[in-house]
C-alpha positions in Angstrom: -171.2 -107.9 -8.0 -167.5 -107.9 -7.9 -166.4 -107.5 -4.3 -166.4 -111.0 -3.4 -165.0 -110.2 0.0 -169.4 -109.2 1.4 -170.8 -111.2 -1.8 -171.9 -114.3 1.0 -172.3 -112.7 3.9 -175.2 -111.3 5.7 -175.5 -107.2 6.6 -175.5 -108.2 10.8 -171.9 -110.2 9.8 -170.6 -107.9 8.1 -171.4 -105.2 11.0 -170.7 -107.5 13.7 -167.2 -107.5 11.4 -166.8 -104.5 10.0 -168.5 -101.7 11.8 -167.7 -98.8 10.4 -169.8 -100.6 7.9 -172.9 -99.3 9.6 -172.9 -95.6 8.0 -172.5 -97.0 4.3 -175.7 -99.1 5.1 -177.3 -96.1 6.6 -175.7 -94.3 3.2 -178.1 -96.8 1.3 -180.8 -96.8 2.5 -181.1 -100.3 4.4 -181.5 -100.1 8.5 -179.7 -103.3 9.7 -182.2 -103.0 13.0 -185.1 -102.8 10.8 -185.4 -105.6 8.2 -185.5 -108.8 10.3 -184.9 -110.7 7.1 -181.0 -109.5 6.7 -180.4 -111.8 8.7 -180.7 -114.7 6.8 -180.1 -113.1 3.1 -177.2 -112.2 2.1 -175.6 -108.9 0.8 -176.6 -110.0 -3.1 -179.8 -110.8 -2.2 -180.3 -107.4 0.5 -179.3 -105.7 -2.8 -181.1 -107.1 -4.7 -184.7 -106.9 -2.5 -183.7 -102.7 -2.5 -183.4 -102.4 -5.3 -179.0 -101.4 -5.0 -176.5 -101.7 -7.3 -174.4 -104.3 -5.2 -171.2 -103.4 -6.7 -171.7 -100.1 -5.6 -173.1 -100.8 -2.2 -169.2 -103.6 -1.8 -167.2 -101.1 -3.6 -168.4 -98.3 -0.8 -167.7 -101.7 2.1 -164.1 -102.0 0.6 -163.7 -98.1 1.4 -164.5 -97.1 4.8 -163.3 -101.1 6.2 -160.0 -101.2 4.4 -158.5 -100.7 7.7 -160.4 -103.6 9.4 -160.0 -106.7 6.9 
């Protein structure tokens, strides 16, 4: 996963810091309220569990949160 900013953060951490990330997670089928383990795993692990392209998710997060950095 090339996007280092989000690599080690959990989905709840990303959402707390970058509220604009919610539509990105939903677009990729990650429902933050529907999966308790999200609080305990990195974005990399979440992408693996959900069989998602981590680079695509991270790129979408970068674009969606560019103004929130």
